[in-house]
LOMARKE-435118 format. One line per 8 residues: number of its first residue (from 1); their letters; for each residue x, z, y of N, C-alpha, C, O. Coordinates in pm, 1 decimal, always signed. Layout:
// LOMARKE-435118
NUM = a = X/Z/Y/X/Z/Y/X/Z/Y/X/Z/Y | ...
// end
This chain:
// LOMARKE-435118
1 = mihyallf = +15954.3/+1546.4/+10137.2/+15902.2/+1418.8/+10075.6/+15815.9/+1385.4/+10011.9/+15748.6/+1286.1/+10039.3 | +15791.4/+1478.1/+9886.1/+15684.7/+1505.7/+9774.3/+15562.6/+1538.9/+9830.4/+15462.4/+1474.9/+9798.7 | +15556.3/+1649.8/+9926.5/+15482.3/+1666.3/+10000.1/+15369.6/+1634.7/+10040.5/+15257.6/+1683.1/+10024.2 | +15426.9/+1509.6/+10119.8/+15358.8/+1398.6/+10257.6/+15267.8/+1304.5/+10095.3/+15161.5/+1243.3/+10105.4 | +15371.1/+1325.3/+9926.2/+15286.1/+1243.4/+9918.3/+15180.9/+1279.8/+9813.3/+15136.8/+1184.4/+9749.3 | +15145.7/+1368.8/+9792.2/+15088.5/+1488.1/+9694.7/+14972.2/+1492.2/+9823.5/+14854.1/+1525.2/+9812.9 | +15034.3/+1454.4/+9929.6/+14867.7/+1479.6/+10082.2/+14810.3/+1361.9/+10030.4/+14716.8/+1380.3/+9952.5 | +14846.3/+1232.3/+10056.8/+14804.5/+1121.0/+10028.2/+14747.6/+1159.5/+9928.4/+14653.3/+1238.5/+9932.9
9 = gfcavcvs = +14795.1/+1110.6/+9822.0/+14674.3/+1139.4/+9685.4/+14590.6/+1271.6/+9722.0/+14468.2/+1259.4/+9727.0 | +14627.0/+1350.7/+9738.3/+14457.5/+1405.9/+9753.5/+14382.8/+1331.9/+9844.4/+14271.7/+1284.8/+9820.2 | +14436.4/+1322.8/+9936.4/+14314.3/+1206.0/+10030.4/+14276.8/+1146.0/+9960.5/+14169.8/+1162.3/+9901.8 | +14375.8/+1033.6/+9942.0/+14266.9/+895.7/+9829.4/+14215.0/+982.3/+9756.1/+14120.5/+1027.0/+9821.0 | +14222.8/+1051.7/+9622.9/+14120.1/+1098.8/+9547.4/+14029.8/+1157.3/+9624.6/+13925.6/+1169.8/+9560.3 | +14022.4/+1191.0/+9711.5/+13914.4/+1311.5/+9734.8/+13808.6/+1165.4/+9816.1/+13687.8/+1155.2/+9794.6 | +13874.0/+1084.0/+9891.1/+13726.5/+961.4/+9980.2/+13699.2/+863.4/+9819.1/+13586.7/+817.8/+9798.6 | +13823.7/+838.1/+9706.0/+13749.3/+789.4/+9632.9/+13629.8/+868.4/+9534.8/+13571.1/+797.3/+9453.3
17 = llvnlwrv = +13595.1/+1011.8/+9542.8/+13528.0/+1069.0/+9507.3/+13380.3/+1091.5/+9546.7/+13273.8/+1105.9/+9486.8 | +13436.2/+1086.8/+9715.5/+13282.2/+1029.4/+9794.4/+13227.8/+875.7/+9815.9/+13120.2/+840.0/+9863.8 | +13313.0/+813.1/+9776.0/+13256.7/+673.4/+9716.5/+13183.5/+635.3/+9646.7/+13106.2/+541.3/+9665.0 | +13201.5/+741.6/+9498.4/+13181.5/+728.5/+9359.1/+13068.3/+825.2/+9386.0/+12965.9/+769.3/+9346.5 | +13040.3/+941.5/+9433.8/+12921.5/+1003.6/+9463.0/+12824.8/+922.3/+9549.9/+12705.9/+953.1/+9557.5 | +12864.3/+844.7/+9598.7/+12779.0/+760.0/+9720.2/+12711.8/+657.8/+9644.6/+12599.8/+628.4/+9686.4 | +12759.3/+589.0/+9529.9/+12702.0/+482.7/+9423.4/+12616.0/+600.4/+9319.0/+12497.7/+579.5/+9345.6 | +12619.4/+659.1/+9264.3/+12585.3/+776.3/+9196.5/+12420.1/+795.3/+9280.0/+12305.6/+790.7/+9235.0
25 = vlgptlmd = +12463.6/+813.1/+9390.3/+12325.9/+830.4/+9482.9/+12254.7/+740.6/+9496.6/+12134.5/+761.4/+9480.1 | +12288.4/+642.9/+9522.3/+12216.3/+476.6/+9579.1/+12257.5/+397.5/+9452.9/+12228.0/+279.1/+9436.5 | +12304.8/+447.4/+9393.9/+12315.9/+289.0/+9238.5/+12153.5/+220.9/+9273.2/+12064.9/+273.1/+9340.8 | +12152.3/+148.4/+9234.3/+12035.9/+67.2/+9236.1/+11960.3/+25.6/+9046.4/+11844.2/-6.1/+9020.2 | +12081.5/+43.1/+8945.8/+12072.1/+94.9/+8822.9/+12085.4/+179.8/+8764.6/+12142.0/+265.4/+8832.6 | +12058.4/+224.0/+8634.5/+12044.7/+334.0/+8586.0/+12257.7/+295.2/+8553.4/+12362.0/+354.6/+8580.4 | +12225.1/+183.2/+8493.8/+12431.8/+127.9/+8485.6/+12543.9/+181.3/+8585.3/+12642.6/+253.8/+8572.9 | +12474.1/+101.5/+8705.7/+12592.5/+136.6/+8801.2/+12631.1/+291.6/+8836.5/+12726.6/+339.2/+8897.8
33 = rvlavdtm = +12516.3/+351.5/+8771.9/+12501.5/+551.2/+8835.4/+12640.2/+576.9/+8684.6/+12740.9/+646.2/+8699.2 | +12613.0/+519.7/+8586.1/+12640.8/+537.8/+8479.6/+12843.9/+543.3/+8486.2/+12935.5/+618.7/+8453.2 | +12822.5/+407.4/+8552.3/+12980.0/+378.1/+8559.9/+13076.2/+500.5/+8680.2/+13181.9/+563.0/+8687.0 | +12924.9/+469.4/+8771.9/+13031.0/+525.3/+8889.4/+13019.2/+725.2/+8861.1/+13043.8/+809.1/+8947.8 | +12978.9/+751.7/+8727.5/+13031.8/+879.2/+8699.3/+13172.1/+864.2/+8592.1/+13252.0/+945.2/+8545.1 | +13150.8/+693.2/+8581.2/+13266.0/+710.3/+8459.2/+13389.8/+702.6/+8530.2/+13497.7/+719.3/+8473.4 | +13373.4/+666.5/+8708.3/+13455.0/+649.8/+8741.2/+13510.6/+779.1/+8769.0/+13616.2/+832.1/+8734.3 | +13380.9/+830.7/+8864.7/+13447.2/+984.6/+8937.8/+13503.8/+1115.2/+8794.8/+13531.8/+1232.1/+8821.7
41 = vinaiali = +13509.1/+1051.8/+8641.2/+13576.1/+1147.2/+8560.5/+13725.9/+1103.5/+8639.1/+13803.5/+1172.1/+8705.6 | +13729.0/+951.9/+8598.2/+13900.1/+904.0/+8578.0/+13932.5/+966.7/+8746.5/+14048.1/+936.5/+8776.4 | +13865.7/+1039.8/+8854.5/+13927.8/+1051.1/+8942.9/+13954.5/+1163.0/+8933.5/+14069.9/+1185.2/+8970.1 | +13882.2/+1278.1/+8888.8/+13853.5/+1442.1/+8878.2/+14019.1/+1399.5/+8760.5/+14101.6/+1490.6/+8766.9 | +14049.8/+1313.5/+8693.4/+14130.2/+1380.1/+8619.0/+14310.5/+1369.1/+8732.4/+14418.7/+1426.3/+8745.6 | +14243.8/+1273.4/+8776.3/+14355.8/+1241.8/+8854.2/+14408.1/+1311.4/+8983.2/+14516.3/+1305.4/+9041.6 | +14285.0/+1384.1/+9008.4/+14304.5/+1524.6/+9089.5/+14367.5/+1618.6/+9009.8/+14468.0/+1675.3/+9052.5 | +14326.4/+1641.2/+8908.8/+14396.0/+1768.5/+8773.1/+14524.9/+1723.9/+8803.9/+14610.1/+1788.9/+8864.5
49 = ilvgiyqs = +14535.9/+1611.1/+8760.0/+14663.8/+1587.1/+8741.0/+14823.9/+1613.5/+8882.5/+14942.4/+1644.5/+8870.3 | +14755.9/+1587.6/+8972.1/+14801.0/+1618.7/+9099.8/+14801.6/+1705.5/+9120.4/+14900.9/+1728.6/+9189.3 | +14715.9/+1832.9/+9095.3/+14738.0/+1972.6/+9120.1/+14846.6/+2024.8/+9030.9/+14928.6/+2112.0/+9059.5 | +14834.0/+1953.5/+8910.1/+14907.5/+2004.9/+8834.2/+15137.6/+1985.3/+8892.5/+15244.6/+2045.5/+8883.1 | +15071.1/+1849.0/+8950.4/+15239.7/+1822.3/+9037.8/+15238.8/+1929.8/+9131.3/+15329.6/+2003.8/+9169.2 | +15138.7/+1924.7/+9155.9/+15203.0/+2058.0/+9327.4/+15192.4/+2196.2/+9252.6/+15184.6/+2282.6/+9339.9 | +15188.4/+2260.2/+9111.6/+15208.5/+2417.3/+9140.0/+15306.6/+2400.1/+9027.4/+15321.1/+2500.7/+8958.0 | +15398.5/+2261.9/+8984.0/+15450.6/+2277.1/+8904.8/+15425.3/+2331.0/+8733.9/+15517.5/+2351.2/+8654.9
57 = ttiyfesa = +15302.9/+2344.5/+8708.2/+15328.7/+2376.0/+8580.7/+15240.2/+2249.9/+8490.8/+15165.2/+2170.7/+8547.8 | +15259.6/+2249.7/+8377.4/+15209.2/+2179.2/+8269.2/+15029.6/+2219.8/+8150.8/+14983.0/+2180.4/+8043.9 | +15000.8/+2292.8/+8233.0/+14888.0/+2347.7/+8166.3/+14773.1/+2271.3/+8236.2/+14659.2/+2301.7/+8200.5 | +14790.4/+2159.2/+8347.7/+14663.9/+2106.4/+8380.3/+14702.0/+1974.4/+8337.9/+14610.9/+1895.8/+8364.1 | +14769.7/+1936.0/+8299.9/+14869.3/+1811.9/+8218.6/+14723.4/+1796.1/+8038.8/+14647.1/+1717.7/+7982.2 | +14777.2/+1935.7/+8033.7/+14681.8/+1966.0/+7879.5/+14503.7/+1952.2/+7898.3/+14403.4/+1921.6/+7833.8 | +14537.0/+1988.1/+8004.0/+14310.7/+2020.4/+8048.8/+14297.8/+1911.3/+8083.6/+14179.9/+1876.4/+8089.5 | +14427.4/+1779.0/+8132.2/+14340.9/+1664.9/+8240.7/+14345.4/+1571.1/+8090.1/+14241.2/+1505.7/+8084.4
65 = llfamfgf = +14401.1/+1555.1/+8013.8/+14393.4/+1487.6/+7837.2/+14252.2/+1546.2/+7747.3/+14180.7/+1479.2/+7672.9 | +14237.9/+1709.3/+7785.4/+14111.1/+1697.8/+7699.2/+13966.2/+1651.2/+7787.0/+13861.9/+1615.7/+7732.0 | +13989.0/+1661.3/+7943.2/+13933.3/+1629.4/+8014.0/+13878.7/+1434.8/+7986.2/+13772.9/+1372.9/+7998.0 | +13989.4/+1407.6/+7954.9/+13945.0/+1287.2/+7967.4/+13913.3/+1189.7/+7819.0/+13894.0/+1070.3/+7795.7 | +13920.7/+1310.8/+7742.3/+13881.1/+1256.3/+7640.8/+13733.2/+1290.0/+7551.8/+13680.7/+1231.1/+7457.3 | +13688.3/+1430.6/+7641.1/+13542.1/+1414.6/+7642.8/+13426.9/+1336.3/+7767.2/+13305.3/+1329.2/+7749.1 | +13508.4/+1276.5/+7906.8/+13473.7/+1210.7/+7975.8/+13441.2/+1038.9/+7872.9/+13335.3/+978.2/+7888.1 | +13542.2/+992.7/+7785.4/+13514.7/+922.2/+7719.0/+13418.1/+924.8/+7640.6/+13315.0/+869.4/+7678.9
73 = istvafcr = +13420.2/+999.3/+7486.3/+13289.5/+1006.0/+7425.9/+13202.6/+1063.9/+7486.9/+13133.9/+1125.1/+7405.1 | +13142.7/+1088.4/+7657.9/+13017.9/+1149.0/+7653.5/+12965.8/+978.5/+7726.7/+12855.7/+925.0/+7713.6 | +13077.7/+929.5/+7796.6/+13046.6/+776.2/+7824.4/+12968.4/+679.6/+7726.7/+12879.4/+601.8/+7761.0 | +13014.0/+697.1/+7607.8/+13043.0/+584.7/+7510.2/+12907.4/+679.6/+7444.3/+12846.7/+601.0/+7371.5 | +12839.8/+811.4/+7441.6/+12710.2/+814.0/+7405.9/+12587.1/+790.9/+7521.3/+12468.0/+771.9/+7496.8 | +12632.3/+796.1/+7612.9/+12531.1/+784.6/+7718.1/+12441.0/+674.4/+7689.1/+12323.1/+661.8/+7655.7 | +12621.1/+537.8/+7734.8/+12558.0/+450.0/+7695.8/+12515.6/+374.6/+7528.6/+12415.6/+302.8/+7528.9 | +12561.1/+385.3/+7446.8/+12462.7/+378.5/+7313.1/+12308.8/+416.6/+7344.5/+12207.5/+348.4/+7329.3
81 = fvlrgdvi = +12327.8/+572.9/+7402.7/+12158.7/+675.3/+7363.2/+12058.1/+577.1/+7539.1/+11955.4/+637.3/+7570.3 | +12084.2/+472.8/+7613.3/+12096.2/+368.2/+7703.7/+12026.5/+240.5/+7606.0/+11910.4/+228.2/+7566.9 | +12123.6/+169.5/+7588.4/+12084.7/+51.7/+7491.3/+12020.9/+47.2/+7343.2/+12007.7/-73.9/+7325.6 | +11977.9/+106.3/+7236.8/+11922.1/+214.8/+7136.4/+11812.6/+317.2/+7170.0/+11710.0/+317.6/+7102.1 | +11827.0/+394.4/+7259.9/+11767.1/+451.7/+7230.4/+11770.9/+610.1/+7130.8/+11680.4/+691.4/+7112.0 | +11891.0/+609.3/+7089.3/+11934.8/+713.9/+6964.2/+12083.3/+690.4/+6969.0/+12121.5/+574.2/+6955.1 | +12181.4/+796.0/+6988.7/+12311.3/+839.4/+6988.3/+12331.0/+849.9/+6842.8/+12381.9/+742.4/+6810.9 | +12319.7/+909.8/+6756.9/+12343.5/+841.7/+6597.4/+12275.3/+810.8/+6534.7/+12169.8/+871.9/+6517.7
89 = e = +12310.4/+689.6/+6466.3/+12174.4/+630.0/+6332.3/+12185.5/+652.0/+6218.8/+12099.3/+613.4/+6139.8
// end
């Protein structure tokens, strides 16, 4: 039964990644593209966690946590750059 749930999860995350990629390519503004990339990072984290569940290892959960931290920091830094023109004051 878990196999079918994981298969559904993989399909849902892949569809979500494709929709976000569409928003990155055709986004009308720069901030739409930034938010789409941030959402793609969240979806990639979900994909990493699904792979960890599928392979029954814990190393994927640690890598997902590191990826989440770097994704958050990069989004904040890019938004500060867009709004102020400088990341570090």
